[in-house]
KEKE-3310 file (N, C-alpha, C; in steps of 0.2 Angstrom, whole numbers, plus 5000, padded with zeros to 4 digits):
npx = (5516:5502:5498:5486:5475:5462:5455:5454:5447:5435:5431:5429:5418:5408:5408:5404:5392:5385:5381:5373:5363:5356:5352:5360:5367:5374:5383:5391:5396:5403:5413:5420:5425:5433:5443:5460:5474:5487:5504:5514:5514:5526:5523:5519:5507:5497:5484:5477:5478:5472:5459:5456:5456:5445:5435:5436:5433:5420:5414:5415:5407:5392:5380:5373:5384:5382:5384:5388:5393:5403:5411:5414:5422:5432:5438:5442:5451:5461:5465:5470:5481:5489:5485:5477:5461:5444:5427:5414:5397:5384:5370:5356:5344:5333:5329:5327:5341:5354:5372:5388:5405:5423:5437:5453:5465:5455:5452:5441:5442:5436:5426:5417:5426:5418:5408:5406:5401:5388:5381:5376:5386:5384:5390:5406:5417)
npy = (4771:4762:4758:4755:4762:4767:4756:4748:4757:4757:4744:4744:4752:4744:4734:4740:4745:4733:4731:4742:4739:4729:4735:4734:4743:4743:4732:4738:4749:4742:4736:4746:4752:4741:4740:4738:4749:4751:4750:4765:4777:4783:4794:4811:4816:4806:4806:4815:4809:4796:4800:4807:4796:4788:4798:4798:4784:4785:4793:4784:4774:4763:4768:4781:4785:4784:4795:4788:4776:4780:4787:4776:4768:4777:4779:4766:4763:4773:4770:4757:4761:4766:4778:4786:4786:4792:4788:4799:4801:4811:4821:4831:4842:4850:4854:4836:4827:4815:4813:4807:4808:4809:4811:4816:4817:4826:4834:4837:4827:4822:4830:4846:4858:4864:4855:4848:4858:4859:4848:4838:4827:4810:4797:4790:4781)
npz = (6107:6102:6085:6081:6085:6081:6075:6087:6095:6088:6090:6104:6105:6099:6108:6120:6116:6115:6128:6131:6122:6128:6139:6151:6161:6173:6172:6162:6168:6178:6170:6165:6177:6182:6173:6170:6174:6163:6159:6160:6147:6135:6126:6126:6121:6122:6128:6120:6107:6109:6112:6100:6092:6096:6093:6079:6077:6081:6071:6060:6064:6063:6067:6078:6091:6107:6122:6133:6129:6120:6130:6139:6131:6128:6141:6145:6135:6137:6151:6148:6141:6150:6157:6170:6170:6172:6170:6170:6176:6174:6180:6175:6181:6176:6160:6162:6160:6156:6156:6150:6152:6151:6163:6166:6179:6185:6174:6160:6146:6134:6130:6132:6141:6151:6154:6167:6175:6171:6175:6189:6197:6197:6197:6197:6187)
capx = (5509:5501:5496:5479:5470:5455:5451:5453:5441:5429:5429:5427:5411:5404:5408:5400:5385:5381:5379:5368:5357:5353:5350:5364:5371:5378:5389:5395:5400:5408:5418:5425:5428:5438:5448:5466:5478:5493:5511:5514:5516:5531:5520:5516:5501:5493:5477:5474:5478:5467:5452:5455:5455:5438:5431:5436:5429:5413:5412:5414:5402:5386:5375:5376:5387:5380:5390:5390:5397:5409:5415:5416:5427:5438:5441:5445:5457:5466:5467:5474:5487:5493:5482:5472:5455:5438:5421:5409:5390:5381:5363:5354:5337:5328:5325:5331:5346:5360:5377:5394:5411:5429:5441:5460:5467:5450:5450:5438:5446:5433:5420:5419:5429:5413:5403:5405:5397:5381:5378:5377:5389:5380:5394:5413:5419)
capy = (4771:4757:4761:4752:4765:4768:4750:4747:4761:4755:4737:4745:4755:4738:4730:4743:4745:4727:4732:4747:4736:4724:4739:4732:4748:4741:4728:4742:4753:4738:4734:4752:4752:4736:4740:4739:4754:4748:4754:4772:4778:4788:4799:4816:4817:4800:4807:4818:4804:4791:4804:4808:4789:4787:4802:4795:4778:4787:4795:4778:4769:4763:4772:4786:4782:4788:4798:4783:4771:4784:4788:4770:4766:4781:4778:4760:4764:4777:4766:4752:4764:4769:4784:4785:4790:4791:4790:4802:4801:4817:4822:4838:4841:4853:4848:4830:4824:4812:4813:4804:4811:4806:4815:4814:4822:4831:4838:4834:4826:4820:4834:4853:4859:4867:4850:4846:4863:4858:4842:4835:4820:4804:4792:4790:4774)
capz = (6106:6097:6078:6079:6090:6078:6075:6094:6098:6085:6093:6110:6104:6098:6114:6125:6113:6116:6135:6130:6118:6133:6145:6156:6163:6179:6169:6158:6173:6181:6166:6165:6184:6183:6167:6173:6171:6160:6159:6158:6140:6134:6122:6130:6118:6122:6129:6114:6102:6111:6112:6093:6089:6098:6089:6072:6076:6081:6064:6055:6067:6058:6070:6082:6097:6113:6126:6138:6125:6118:6136:6141:6126:6129:6148:6145:6131:6141:6156:6145:6139:6156:6159:6175:6168:6176:6167:6175:6174:6177:6178:6175:6184:6172:6159:6165:6155:6159:6151:6152:6150:6154:6166:6168:6184:6186:6168:6155:6140:6128:6130:6133:6148:6156:6155:6174:6178:6169:6178:6196:6197:6199:6198:6194:6186)
cpx = (5507:5498:5489:5474:5463:5452:5450:5447:5435:5426:5426:5420:5407:5403:5403:5393:5381:5378:5373:5362:5353:5351:5354:5369:5376:5384:5393:5399:5405:5414:5423:5428:5434:5443:5455:5470:5485:5499:5510:5517:5522:5528:5517:5509:5496:5486:5474:5473:5473:5460:5451:5453:5447:5433:5430:5432:5421:5410:5411:5409:5395:5380:5378:5378:5385:5385:5392:5395:5403:5414:5418:5422:5433:5442:5445:5452:5463:5469:5472:5481:5491:5491:5477:5466:5449:5432:5417:5402:5387:5374:5361:5346:5332:5331:5330:5335:5352:5366:5383:5400:5417:5434:5448:5463:5462:5449:5447:5442:5443:5426:5422:5421:5424:5408:5401:5400:5390:5377:5380:5380:5385:5385:5401:5415:5427)
cpy = (4766:4761:4759:4755:4765:4762:4747:4750:4759:4748:4739:4748:4749:4735:4733:4744:4739:4727:4736:4743:4732:4728:4737:4737:4747:4737:4733:4746:4749:4736:4740:4753:4747:4736:4742:4745:4751:4752:4761:4773:4784:4794:4804:4818:4811:4801:4810:4813:4799:4794:4805:4801:4787:4791:4800:4789:4780:4789:4789:4773:4769:4766:4777:4783:4787:4790:4793:4778:4774:4785:4782:4768:4770:4780:4771:4760:4768:4773:4760:4754:4768:4776:4783:4789:4788:4793:4793:4802:4807:4817:4829:4838:4844:4856:4842:4828:4821:4812:4810:4808:4808:4812:4812:4819:4828:4835:4834:4833:4824:4824:4841:4853:4861:4861:4849:4852:4863:4853:4841:4828:4815:4799:4793:4783:4774)
cpz = (6101:6091:6077:6083:6087:6078:6082:6097:6095:6088:6100:6110:6103:6104:6119:6122:6114:6123:6135:6127:6123:6139:6151:6158:6168:6177:6165:6163:6177:6177:6165:6172:6185:6178:6171:6170:6169:6162:6157:6150:6140:6130:6127:6127:6118:6123:6123:6108:6103:6110:6104:6090:6090:6094:6082:6072:6077:6075:6060:6058:6063:6061:6075:6089:6102:6118:6131:6134:6123:6124:6139:6137:6127:6136:6148:6140:6134:6147:6153:6143:6144:6158:6164:6174:6172:6171:6172:6172:6178:6175:6179:6177:6179:6166:6161:6159:6159:6154:6154:6149:6153:6157:6167:6173:6185:6180:6163:6149:6134:6127:6131:6140:6153:6157:6163:6177:6176:6172:6185:6195:6200:6201:6194:6193:6184)
residu = (MET:ARG:SER:PHE:LEU:ILE:PRO:GLU:ALA:TYR:LEU:LYS:LEU:ILE:TYR:PHE:ASP:SER:TYR:LEU:MET:ARG:GLY:ASN:PHE:ARG:ALA:LEU:TYR:ASP:LYS:VAL:ARG:ARG:CYS:PRO:VAL:GLY:LYS:LYS:LEU:GLN:SER:PRO:ASP:ALA:VAL:GLU:ARG:ILE:CYS:ALA:ALA:VAL:ASP:MET:ALA:CYS:ILE:TRP:TYR:TRP:LYS:GLU:ALA:LEU:CYS:LEU:GLN:ARG:SER:ALA:ALA:THR:ALA:CYS:LEU:LEU:LYS:ARG:ASN:GLY:VAL:SER:ALA:GLN:MET:VAL:ILE:GLY:ILE:GLN:GLN:MET:PRO:PHE:LYS:ALA:HIS:ALA:TRP:VAL:GLU:VAL:ASP:GLY:GLN:VAL:VAL:ASN:ASP:LYS:PRO:TYR:THR:PRO:GLY:MET:TYR:ALA:VAL:LEU:ASP:ARG:CYS)
# end
């Protein structure tokens, strides 16, 4: 496992924030979708370490990191580190809300485990 996960996560937050500032959601989704899955990691705690690094980067980020930005960064870092991850976009009708989270093997890794039960899945990247 690389030792620069928090700085990498911070840079990913900046990268995906630039798409959000321009309102270019389609390009953000495409970037996550096309992010290649790297070699498998030896570390059994890779998912937890990467999610923790993104959480730490969000704490140090100069403004609030939105769930879409956070999930895009998490999904790409996981993929790049050999974990087949999906960013999921869900919506809630009443009151209307949209939310993004990351799943690995159908399990939520960067949010509450019951999150999918609260939203109808709109897209998977």
